[in-house]
Chimera marker file (.cmm) of the C-alpha trace (Angstrom):
<marker_set name="trace">
<marker id="1" x="-51.387" y="21.375" z="5.255" r="1" g="1" b="0" radius="0.5"/>
<marker id="2" x="-49.229" y="22.655" z="8.098" r="1" g="1" b="0" radius="0.5"/>
<marker id="3" x="-48.216" y="19.080" z="8.946" r="1" g="1" b="0" radius="0.5"/>
<marker id="4" x="-47.113" y="18.386" z="5.384" r="1" g="1" b="0" radius="0.5"/>
<marker id="5" x="-45.130" y="21.613" z="5.255" r="1" g="1" b="0" radius="0.5"/>
<marker id="6" x="-43.533" y="20.808" z="8.619" r="1" g="1" b="0" radius="0.5"/>
<marker id="7" x="-42.650" y="17.288" z="7.448" r="1" g="1" b="0" radius="0.5"/>
<marker id="8" x="-41.066" y="18.620" z="4.242" r="1" g="1" b="0" radius="0.5"/>
<marker id="9" x="-38.997" y="21.173" z="6.157" r="1" g="1" b="0" radius="0.5"/>
<marker id="10" x="-37.942" y="18.582" z="8.736" r="1" g="1" b="0" radius="0.5"/>
<marker id="11" x="-36.899" y="16.036" z="6.116" r="1" g="1" b="0" radius="0.5"/>
<marker id="12" x="-34.982" y="18.574" z="4.052" r="1" g="1" b="0" radius="0.5"/>
<marker id="13" x="-33.137" y="19.704" z="7.186" r="1" g="1" b="0" radius="0.5"/>
<marker id="14" x="-32.226" y="16.129" z="8.123" r="1" g="1" b="0" radius="0.5"/>
<marker id="15" x="-30.974" y="15.294" z="4.636" r="1" g="1" b="0" radius="0.5"/>
<marker id="16" x="-28.936" y="18.473" z="4.325" r="1" g="1" b="0" radius="0.5"/>
<marker id="17" x="-27.234" y="18.161" z="7.711" r="1" g="1" b="0" radius="0.5"/>
<marker id="18" x="-26.380" y="14.476" z="7.529" r="1" g="1" b="0" radius="0.5"/>
<marker id="19" x="-22.968" y="13.932" z="5.882" r="1" g="1" b="0" radius="0.5"/>
<marker id="20" x="-24.144" y="10.523" z="4.679" r="1" g="1" b="0" radius="0.5"/>
<marker id="21" x="-26.460" y="12.254" z="2.277" r="1" g="1" b="0" radius="0.5"/>
<marker id="22" x="-24.516" y="15.475" z="1.814" r="1" g="1" b="0" radius="0.5"/>
<marker id="23" x="-21.259" y="14.545" z="0.111" r="1" g="1" b="0" radius="0.5"/>
<marker id="24" x="-19.759" y="12.308" z="2.781" r="1" g="1" b="0" radius="0.5"/>
<marker id="25" x="-16.635" y="11.817" z="0.686" r="1" g="1" b="0" radius="0.5"/>
<marker id="26" x="-15.947" y="15.534" z="0.608" r="1" g="1" b="0" radius="0.5"/>
<marker id="27" x="-16.365" y="15.743" z="4.374" r="1" g="1" b="0" radius="0.5"/>
<marker id="28" x="-13.948" y="12.849" z="4.913" r="1" g="1" b="0" radius="0.5"/>
<marker id="29" x="-11.416" y="14.465" z="2.622" r="1" g="1" b="0" radius="0.5"/>
<marker id="30" x="-11.729" y="17.843" z="4.337" r="1" g="1" b="0" radius="0.5"/>
<marker id="31" x="-11.283" y="16.300" z="7.780" r="1" g="1" b="0" radius="0.5"/>
<marker id="32" x="-8.302" y="14.290" z="6.562" r="1" g="1" b="0" radius="0.5"/>
<marker id="33" x="-6.720" y="17.438" z="5.125" r="1" g="1" b="0" radius="0.5"/>
<marker id="34" x="-7.422" y="19.379" z="8.313" r="1" g="1" b="0" radius="0.5"/>
<marker id="35" x="-5.638" y="16.865" z="10.523" r="1" g="1" b="0" radius="0.5"/>
<marker id="36" x="-2.844" y="16.410" z="7.969" r="1" g="1" b="0" radius="0.5"/>
<marker id="37" x="-2.069" y="20.138" z="8.087" r="1" g="1" b="0" radius="0.5"/>
<marker id="38" x="-1.886" y="19.905" z="11.881" r="1" g="1" b="0" radius="0.5"/>
<marker id="39" x="0.515" y="16.909" z="11.607" r="1" g="1" b="0" radius="0.5"/>
<marker id="40" x="-2.061" y="14.749" z="13.390" r="1" g="1" b="0" radius="0.5"/>
<marker id="41" x="-1.383" y="11.856" z="11.073" r="1" g="1" b="0" radius="0.5"/>
<marker id="42" x="-3.228" y="9.152" z="13.042" r="1" g="1" b="0" radius="0.5"/>
<marker id="43" x="-6.515" y="11.037" z="12.827" r="1" g="1" b="0" radius="0.5"/>
<marker id="44" x="-5.844" y="12.114" z="9.277" r="1" g="1" b="0" radius="0.5"/>
<marker id="45" x="-5.152" y="8.527" z="8.173" r="1" g="1" b="0" radius="0.5"/>
<marker id="46" x="-8.465" y="7.428" z="9.672" r="1" g="1" b="0" radius="0.5"/>
<marker id="47" x="-10.410" y="9.796" z="7.428" r="1" g="1" b="0" radius="0.5"/>
<marker id="48" x="-8.256" y="9.228" z="4.365" r="1" g="1" b="0" radius="0.5"/>
<marker id="49" x="-8.636" y="5.452" z="4.652" r="1" g="1" b="0" radius="0.5"/>
<marker id="50" x="-12.410" y="5.770" z="4.881" r="1" g="1" b="0" radius="0.5"/>
<marker id="51" x="-12.339" y="7.934" z="1.785" r="1" g="1" b="0" radius="0.5"/>
<marker id="52" x="-9.957" y="5.545" z="0.015" r="1" g="1" b="0" radius="0.5"/>
<marker id="53" x="-12.275" y="2.601" z="0.682" r="1" g="1" b="0" radius="0.5"/>
<marker id="54" x="-14.793" y="4.189" z="-1.697" r="1" g="1" b="0" radius="0.5"/>
<marker id="55" x="-12.313" y="5.920" z="-4.051" r="1" g="1" b="0" radius="0.5"/>
<marker id="56" x="-9.398" y="3.564" z="-4.692" r="1" g="1" b="0" radius="0.5"/>
<marker id="57" x="-8.279" y="5.442" z="-7.797" r="1" g="1" b="0" radius="0.5"/>
<marker id="58" x="-7.681" y="8.745" z="-6.026" r="1" g="1" b="0" radius="0.5"/>
<marker id="59" x="-3.990" y="9.620" z="-6.332" r="1" g="1" b="0" radius="0.5"/>
<marker id="60" x="-4.189" y="12.548" z="-3.924" r="1" g="1" b="0" radius="0.5"/>
<marker id="61" x="-5.383" y="10.465" z="-0.963" r="1" g="1" b="0" radius="0.5"/>
<marker id="62" x="-3.195" y="7.463" z="-1.759" r="1" g="1" b="0" radius="0.5"/>
<marker id="63" x="-0.126" y="9.679" z="-1.962" r="1" g="1" b="0" radius="0.5"/>
<marker id="64" x="-1.053" y="11.513" z="1.240" r="1" g="1" b="0" radius="0.5"/>
<marker id="65" x="-1.307" y="8.215" z="3.112" r="1" g="1" b="0" radius="0.5"/>
<marker id="66" x="2.070" y="7.126" z="1.747" r="1" g="1" b="0" radius="0.5"/>
<marker id="67" x="3.661" y="10.460" z="2.682" r="1" g="1" b="0" radius="0.5"/>
<marker id="68" x="2.320" y="10.256" z="6.228" r="1" g="1" b="0" radius="0.5"/>
<marker id="69" x="3.838" y="6.834" z="6.787" r="1" g="1" b="0" radius="0.5"/>
<marker id="70" x="7.155" y="7.884" z="5.208" r="1" g="1" b="0" radius="0.5"/>
<marker id="71" x="7.450" y="11.026" z="7.318" r="1" g="1" b="0" radius="0.5"/>
<marker id="72" x="6.813" y="8.969" z="10.462" r="1" g="1" b="0" radius="0.5"/>
<marker id="73" x="9.493" y="6.440" z="9.472" r="1" g="1" b="0" radius="0.5"/>
<marker id="74" x="7.081" y="3.586" z="8.806" r="1" g="1" b="0" radius="0.5"/>
<marker id="75" x="8.657" y="2.621" z="5.495" r="1" g="1" b="0" radius="0.5"/>
<marker id="76" x="6.879" y="-0.724" z="5.185" r="1" g="1" b="0" radius="0.5"/>
<marker id="77" x="3.416" y="0.838" z="5.153" r="1" g="1" b="0" radius="0.5"/>
<marker id="78" x="4.669" y="3.783" z="3.100" r="1" g="1" b="0" radius="0.5"/>
<marker id="79" x="6.016" y="1.423" z="0.422" r="1" g="1" b="0" radius="0.5"/>
<marker id="80" x="2.664" y="-0.356" z="0.327" r="1" g="1" b="0" radius="0.5"/>
<marker id="81" x="0.803" y="2.917" z="-0.291" r="1" g="1" b="0" radius="0.5"/>
<marker id="82" x="3.398" y="4.234" z="-2.749" r="1" g="1" b="0" radius="0.5"/>
<marker id="83" x="3.126" y="0.996" z="-4.732" r="1" g="1" b="0" radius="0.5"/>
<marker id="84" x="-0.531" y="1.896" z="-5.263" r="1" g="1" b="0" radius="0.5"/>
<marker id="85" x="0.140" y="5.587" z="-5.867" r="1" g="1" b="0" radius="0.5"/>
<marker id="86" x="2.714" y="5.118" z="-8.642" r="1" g="1" b="0" radius="0.5"/>
<marker id="87" x="0.172" y="3.207" z="-10.727" r="1" g="1" b="0" radius="0.5"/>
<marker id="88" x="-2.498" y="5.913" z="-10.543" r="1" g="1" b="0" radius="0.5"/>
<marker id="89" x="-3.116" y="8.786" z="-12.907" r="1" g="1" b="0" radius="0.5"/>
<marker id="90" x="-1.401" y="11.869" z="-11.550" r="1" g="1" b="0" radius="0.5"/>
<marker id="91" x="1.665" y="10.067" z="-10.195" r="1" g="1" b="0" radius="0.5"/>
<marker id="92" x="4.784" y="12.210" z="-10.379" r="1" g="1" b="0" radius="0.5"/>
<marker id="93" x="8.486" y="11.347" z="-10.582" r="1" g="1" b="0" radius="0.5"/>
<marker id="94" x="8.699" y="12.448" z="-6.944" r="1" g="1" b="0" radius="0.5"/>
<marker id="95" x="6.208" y="9.724" z="-6.026" r="1" g="1" b="0" radius="0.5"/>
<marker id="96" x="8.407" y="7.199" z="-7.830" r="1" g="1" b="0" radius="0.5"/>
<marker id="97" x="11.465" y="8.465" z="-5.938" r="1" g="1" b="0" radius="0.5"/>
<marker id="98" x="9.752" y="8.190" z="-2.549" r="1" g="1" b="0" radius="0.5"/>
<marker id="99" x="8.568" y="4.675" z="-3.378" r="1" g="1" b="0" radius="0.5"/>
<marker id="100" x="12.123" y="3.624" z="-4.267" r="1" g="1" b="0" radius="0.5"/>
<marker id="101" x="13.448" y="5.333" z="-1.121" r="1" g="1" b="0" radius="0.5"/>
<marker id="102" x="11.047" y="3.388" z="1.093" r="1" g="1" b="0" radius="0.5"/>
<marker id="103" x="11.894" y="0.107" z="-0.610" r="1" g="1" b="0" radius="0.5"/>
<marker id="104" x="15.579" y="0.769" z="-0.016" r="1" g="1" b="0" radius="0.5"/>
<marker id="105" x="14.921" y="1.479" z="3.654" r="1" g="1" b="0" radius="0.5"/>
<marker id="106" x="13.111" y="-1.825" z="4.146" r="1" g="1" b="0" radius="0.5"/>
<marker id="107" x="16.012" y="-3.662" z="2.437" r="1" g="1" b="0" radius="0.5"/>
<marker id="108" x="14.056" y="-4.593" z="-0.676" r="1" g="1" b="0" radius="0.5"/>
<marker id="109" x="17.070" y="-3.693" z="-2.778" r="1" g="1" b="0" radius="0.5"/>
<marker id="110" x="16.086" y="-5.490" z="-5.977" r="1" g="1" b="0" radius="0.5"/>
<marker id="111" x="12.762" y="-3.666" z="-6.288" r="1" g="1" b="0" radius="0.5"/>
<marker id="112" x="14.346" y="-0.402" z="-5.063" r="1" g="1" b="0" radius="0.5"/>
<marker id="113" x="16.898" y="-0.659" z="-7.876" r="1" g="1" b="0" radius="0.5"/>
<marker id="114" x="14.097" y="-1.057" z="-10.419" r="1" g="1" b="0" radius="0.5"/>
<marker id="115" x="12.166" y="1.892" z="-9.015" r="1" g="1" b="0" radius="0.5"/>
<marker id="116" x="15.218" y="4.180" z="-8.863" r="1" g="1" b="0" radius="0.5"/>
<marker id="117" x="15.946" y="3.307" z="-12.492" r="1" g="1" b="0" radius="0.5"/>
<marker id="118" x="12.369" y="4.233" z="-13.407" r="1" g="1" b="0" radius="0.5"/>
<marker id="119" x="12.784" y="7.496" z="-11.521" r="1" g="1" b="0" radius="0.5"/>
<marker id="120" x="16.031" y="8.236" z="-13.385" r="1" g="1" b="0" radius="0.5"/>
<marker id="121" x="14.215" y="7.658" z="-16.698" r="1" g="1" b="0" radius="0.5"/>
<marker id="122" x="11.298" y="9.891" z="-15.698" r="1" g="1" b="0" radius="0.5"/>
<marker id="123" x="13.451" y="12.696" z="-14.336" r="1" g="1" b="0" radius="0.5"/>
<marker id="124" x="16.761" y="12.747" z="-16.180" r="1" g="1" b="0" radius="0.5"/>
<marker id="125" x="17.644" y="16.215" z="-14.861" r="1" g="1" b="0" radius="0.5"/>
<marker id="126" x="17.949" y="14.805" z="-11.323" r="1" g="1" b="0" radius="0.5"/>
<marker id="127" x="21.014" y="12.591" z="-11.004" r="1" g="1" b="0" radius="0.5"/>
<marker id="128" x="20.034" y="11.107" z="-7.630" r="1" g="1" b="0" radius="0.5"/>
<marker id="129" x="18.071" y="8.252" z="-9.181" r="1" g="1" b="0" radius="0.5"/>
<marker id="130" x="20.904" y="7.086" z="-11.410" r="1" g="1" b="0" radius="0.5"/>
<marker id="131" x="23.522" y="7.430" z="-8.653" r="1" g="1" b="0" radius="0.5"/>
<marker id="132" x="21.476" y="5.523" z="-6.086" r="1" g="1" b="0" radius="0.5"/>
<marker id="133" x="20.589" y="2.865" z="-8.661" r="1" g="1" b="0" radius="0.5"/>
<marker id="134" x="24.305" y="2.412" z="-9.411" r="1" g="1" b="0" radius="0.5"/>
<marker id="135" x="24.992" y="1.987" z="-5.708" r="1" g="1" b="0" radius="0.5"/>
<marker id="136" x="22.196" y="-0.532" z="-5.323" r="1" g="1" b="0" radius="0.5"/>
<marker id="137" x="23.469" y="-2.530" z="-8.294" r="1" g="1" b="0" radius="0.5"/>
<marker id="138" x="26.667" y="-3.151" z="-6.317" r="1" g="1" b="0" radius="0.5"/>
<marker id="139" x="25.045" y="-3.728" z="-2.935" r="1" g="1" b="0" radius="0.5"/>
<marker id="140" x="25.279" y="-7.520" z="-3.073" r="1" g="1" b="0" radius="0.5"/>
<marker id="141" x="29.032" y="-7.199" z="-3.570" r="1" g="1" b="0" radius="0.5"/>
<marker id="142" x="29.177" y="-4.907" z="-0.549" r="1" g="1" b="0" radius="0.5"/>
<marker id="143" x="27.462" y="-7.440" z="1.703" r="1" g="1" b="0" radius="0.5"/>
<marker id="144" x="29.499" y="-10.295" z="0.271" r="1" g="1" b="0" radius="0.5"/>
<marker id="145" x="32.724" y="-8.509" z="1.200" r="1" g="1" b="0" radius="0.5"/>
<marker id="146" x="31.494" y="-7.551" z="4.674" r="1" g="1" b="0" radius="0.5"/>
<marker id="147" x="31.100" y="-11.176" z="5.757" r="1" g="1" b="0" radius="0.5"/>
<marker id="148" x="34.843" y="-11.940" z="5.672" r="1" g="1" b="0" radius="0.5"/>
<link id1="1" id2="2" r="1" g="1" b="0" radius="0.2"/>
<link id1="2" id2="3" r="1" g="1" b="0" radius="0.2"/>
<link id1="3" id2="4" r="1" g="1" b="0" radius="0.2"/>
<link id1="4" id2="5" r="1" g="1" b="0" radius="0.2"/>
<link id1="5" id2="6" r="1" g="1" b="0" radius="0.2"/>
<link id1="6" id2="7" r="1" g="1" b="0" radius="0.2"/>
<link id1="7" id2="8" r="1" g="1" b="0" radius="0.2"/>
<link id1="8" id2="9" r="1" g="1" b="0" radius="0.2"/>
<link id1="9" id2="10" r="1" g="1" b="0" radius="0.2"/>
<link id1="10" id2="11" r="1" g="1" b="0" radius="0.2"/>
<link id1="11" id2="12" r="1" g="1" b="0" radius="0.2"/>
<link id1="12" id2="13" r="1" g="1" b="0" radius="0.2"/>
<link id1="13" id2="14" r="1" g="1" b="0" radius="0.2"/>
<link id1="14" id2="15" r="1" g="1" b="0" radius="0.2"/>
<link id1="15" id2="16" r="1" g="1" b="0" radius="0.2"/>
<link id1="16" id2="17" r="1" g="1" b="0" radius="0.2"/>
<link id1="17" id2="18" r="1" g="1" b="0" radius="0.2"/>
<link id1="18" id2="19" r="1" g="1" b="0" radius="0.2"/>
<link id1="19" id2="20" r="1" g="1" b="0" radius="0.2"/>
<link id1="20" id2="21" r="1" g="1" b="0" radius="0.2"/>
<link id1="21" id2="22" r="1" g="1" b="0" radius="0.2"/>
<link id1="22" id2="23" r="1" g="1" b="0" radius="0.2"/>
<link id1="23" id2="24" r="1" g="1" b="0" radius="0.2"/>
<link id1="24" id2="25" r="1" g="1" b="0" radius="0.2"/>
<link id1="25" id2="26" r="1" g="1" b="0" radius="0.2"/>
<link id1="26" id2="27" r="1" g="1" b="0" radius="0.2"/>
<link id1="27" id2="28" r="1" g="1" b="0" radius="0.2"/>
<link id1="28" id2="29" r="1" g="1" b="0" radius="0.2"/>
<link id1="29" id2="30" r="1" g="1" b="0" radius="0.2"/>
<link id1="30" id2="31" r="1" g="1" b="0" radius="0.2"/>
<link id1="31" id2="32" r="1" g="1" b="0" radius="0.2"/>
<link id1="32" id2="33" r="1" g="1" b="0" radius="0.2"/>
<link id1="33" id2="34" r="1" g="1" b="0" radius="0.2"/>
<link id1="34" id2="35" r="1" g="1" b="0" radius="0.2"/>
<link id1="35" id2="36" r="1" g="1" b="0" radius="0.2"/>
<link id1="36" id2="37" r="1" g="1" b="0" radius="0.2"/>
<link id1="37" id2="38" r="1" g="1" b="0" radius="0.2"/>
<link id1="38" id2="39" r="1" g="1" b="0" radius="0.2"/>
<link id1="39" id2="40" r="1" g="1" b="0" radius="0.2"/>
<link id1="40" id2="41" r="1" g="1" b="0" radius="0.2"/>
<link id1="41" id2="42" r="1" g="1" b="0" radius="0.2"/>
<link id1="42" id2="43" r="1" g="1" b="0" radius="0.2"/>
<link id1="43" id2="44" r="1" g="1" b="0" radius="0.2"/>
<link id1="44" id2="45" r="1" g="1" b="0" radius="0.2"/>
<link id1="45" id2="46" r="1" g="1" b="0" radius="0.2"/>
<link id1="46" id2="47" r="1" g="1" b="0" radius="0.2"/>
<link id1="47" id2="48" r="1" g="1" b="0" radius="0.2"/>
<link id1="48" id2="49" r="1" g="1" b="0" radius="0.2"/>
<link id1="49" id2="50" r="1" g="1" b="0" radius="0.2"/>
<link id1="50" id2="51" r="1" g="1" b="0" radius="0.2"/>
<link id1="51" id2="52" r="1" g="1" b="0" radius="0.2"/>
<link id1="52" id2="53" r="1" g="1" b="0" radius="0.2"/>
<link id1="53" id2="54" r="1" g="1" b="0" radius="0.2"/>
<link id1="54" id2="55" r="1" g="1" b="0" radius="0.2"/>
<link id1="55" id2="56" r="1" g="1" b="0" radius="0.2"/>
<link id1="56" id2="57" r="1" g="1" b="0" radius="0.2"/>
<link id1="57" id2="58" r="1" g="1" b="0" radius="0.2"/>
<link id1="58" id2="59" r="1" g="1" b="0" radius="0.2"/>
<link id1="59" id2="60" r="1" g="1" b="0" radius="0.2"/>
<link id1="60" id2="61" r="1" g="1" b="0" radius="0.2"/>
<link id1="61" id2="62" r="1" g="1" b="0" radius="0.2"/>
<link id1="62" id2="63" r="1" g="1" b="0" radius="0.2"/>
<link id1="63" id2="64" r="1" g="1" b="0" radius="0.2"/>
<link id1="64" id2="65" r="1" g="1" b="0" radius="0.2"/>
<link id1="65" id2="66" r="1" g="1" b="0" radius="0.2"/>
<link id1="66" id2="67" r="1" g="1" b="0" radius="0.2"/>
<link id1="67" id2="68" r="1" g="1" b="0" radius="0.2"/>
<link id1="68" id2="69" r="1" g="1" b="0" radius="0.2"/>
<link id1="69" id2="70" r="1" g="1" b="0" radius="0.2"/>
<link id1="70" id2="71" r="1" g="1" b="0" radius="0.2"/>
<link id1="71" id2="72" r="1" g="1" b="0" radius="0.2"/>
<link id1="72" id2="73" r="1" g="1" b="0" radius="0.2"/>
<link id1="73" id2="74" r="1" g="1" b="0" radius="0.2"/>
<link id1="74" id2="75" r="1" g="1" b="0" radius="0.2"/>
<link id1="75" id2="76" r="1" g="1" b="0" radius="0.2"/>
<link id1="76" id2="77" r="1" g="1" b="0" radius="0.2"/>
<link id1="77" id2="78" r="1" g="1" b="0" radius="0.2"/>
<link id1="78" id2="79" r="1" g="1" b="0" radius="0.2"/>
<link id1="79" id2="80" r="1" g="1" b="0" radius="0.2"/>
<link id1="80" id2="81" r="1" g="1" b="0" radius="0.2"/>
<link id1="81" id2="82" r="1" g="1" b="0" radius="0.2"/>
<link id1="82" id2="83" r="1" g="1" b="0" radius="0.2"/>
<link id1="83" id2="84" r="1" g="1" b="0" radius="0.2"/>
<link id1="84" id2="85" r="1" g="1" b="0" radius="0.2"/>
<link id1="85" id2="86" r="1" g="1" b="0" radius="0.2"/>
<link id1="86" id2="87" r="1" g="1" b="0" radius="0.2"/>
<link id1="87" id2="88" r="1" g="1" b="0" radius="0.2"/>
<link id1="88" id2="89" r="1" g="1" b="0" radius="0.2"/>
<link id1="89" id2="90" r="1" g="1" b="0" radius="0.2"/>
<link id1="90" id2="91" r="1" g="1" b="0" radius="0.2"/>
<link id1="91" id2="92" r="1" g="1" b="0" radius="0.2"/>
<link id1="92" id2="93" r="1" g="1" b="0" radius="0.2"/>
<link id1="93" id2="94" r="1" g="1" b="0" radius="0.2"/>
<link id1="94" id2="95" r="1" g="1" b="0" radius="0.2"/>
<link id1="95" id2="96" r="1" g="1" b="0" radius="0.2"/>
<link id1="96" id2="97" r="1" g="1" b="0" radius="0.2"/>
<link id1="97" id2="98" r="1" g="1" b="0" radius="0.2"/>
<link id1="98" id2="99" r="1" g="1" b="0" radius="0.2"/>
<link id1="99" id2="100" r="1" g="1" b="0" radius="0.2"/>
<link id1="100" id2="101" r="1" g="1" b="0" radius="0.2"/>
<link id1="101" id2="102" r="1" g="1" b="0" radius="0.2"/>
<link id1="102" id2="103" r="1" g="1" b="0" radius="0.2"/>
<link id1="103" id2="104" r="1" g="1" b="0" radius="0.2"/>
<link id1="104" id2="105" r="1" g="1" b="0" radius="0.2"/>
<link id1="105" id2="106" r="1" g="1" b="0" radius="0.2"/>
<link id1="106" id2="107" r="1" g="1" b="0" radius="0.2"/>
<link id1="107" id2="108" r="1" g="1" b="0" radius="0.2"/>
<link id1="108" id2="109" r="1" g="1" b="0" radius="0.2"/>
<link id1="109" id2="110" r="1" g="1" b="0" radius="0.2"/>
<link id1="110" id2="111" r="1" g="1" b="0" radius="0.2"/>
<link id1="111" id2="112" r="1" g="1" b="0" radius="0.2"/>
<link id1="112" id2="113" r="1" g="1" b="0" radius="0.2"/>
<link id1="113" id2="114" r="1" g="1" b="0" radius="0.2"/>
<link id1="114" id2="115" r="1" g="1" b="0" radius="0.2"/>
<link id1="115" id2="116" r="1" g="1" b="0" radius="0.2"/>
<link id1="116" id2="117" r="1" g="1" b="0" radius="0.2"/>
<link id1="117" id2="118" r="1" g="1" b="0" radius="0.2"/>
<link id1="118" id2="119" r="1" g="1" b="0" radius="0.2"/>
<link id1="119" id2="120" r="1" g="1" b="0" radius="0.2"/>
<link id1="120" id2="121" r="1" g="1" b="0" radius="0.2"/>
<link id1="121" id2="122" r="1" g="1" b="0" radius="0.2"/>
<link id1="122" id2="123" r="1" g="1" b="0" radius="0.2"/>
<link id1="123" id2="124" r="1" g="1" b="0" radius="0.2"/>
<link id1="124" id2="125" r="1" g="1" b="0" radius="0.2"/>
<link id1="125" id2="126" r="1" g="1" b="0" radius="0.2"/>
<link id1="126" id2="127" r="1" g="1" b="0" radius="0.2"/>
<link id1="127" id2="128" r="1" g="1" b="0" radius="0.2"/>
<link id1="128" id2="129" r="1" g="1" b="0" radius="0.2"/>
<link id1="129" id2="130" r="1" g="1" b="0" radius="0.2"/>
<link id1="130" id2="131" r="1" g="1" b="0" radius="0.2"/>
<link id1="131" id2="132" r="1" g="1" b="0" radius="0.2"/>
<link id1="132" id2="133" r="1" g="1" b="0" radius="0.2"/>
<link id1="133" id2="134" r="1" g="1" b="0" radius="0.2"/>
<link id1="134" id2="135" r="1" g="1" b="0" radius="0.2"/>
<link id1="135" id2="136" r="1" g="1" b="0" radius="0.2"/>
<link id1="136" id2="137" r="1" g="1" b="0" radius="0.2"/>
<link id1="137" id2="138" r="1" g="1" b="0" radius="0.2"/>
<link id1="138" id2="139" r="1" g="1" b="0" radius="0.2"/>
<link id1="139" id2="140" r="1" g="1" b="0" radius="0.2"/>
<link id1="140" id2="141" r="1" g="1" b="0" radius="0.2"/>
<link id1="141" id2="142" r="1" g="1" b="0" radius="0.2"/>
<link id1="142" id2="143" r="1" g="1" b="0" radius="0.2"/>
<link id1="143" id2="144" r="1" g="1" b="0" radius="0.2"/>
<link id1="144" id2="145" r="1" g="1" b="0" radius="0.2"/>
<link id1="145" id2="146" r="1" g="1" b="0" radius="0.2"/>
<link id1="146" id2="147" r="1" g="1" b="0" radius="0.2"/>
<link id1="147" id2="148" r="1" g="1" b="0" radius="0.2"/>
</marker_set>
């Protein structure tokens, strides 16, 4: 009887302490948030990507990954993550703006124009989207003139 009781206690302890069995996703998210708040984006990205692998429809994590790359100036990776984030439930006009901003910074002007126009439609009180879109519409003329 004592052996059975000991085995039950031992097994319950193992299952409760092991993050694989005890809400591993929550642990990954908490660690990612912890390192994000400390601006340790490399470590944070590691945990967020593990979480994302199992939860690809999570706007919060997808947007966090995009923000980390944008803040560090890695606009190519940021645009990749924002392209996923803007399609998810919970996406905000700000997410759309950051996506367009990253596209502009990697010289993908055609797609940036489209995304800034979408931002202007979503957030008509902010004139930045419309003004930047107007500038991008004329960008080919700018480069054409600069080659003379």
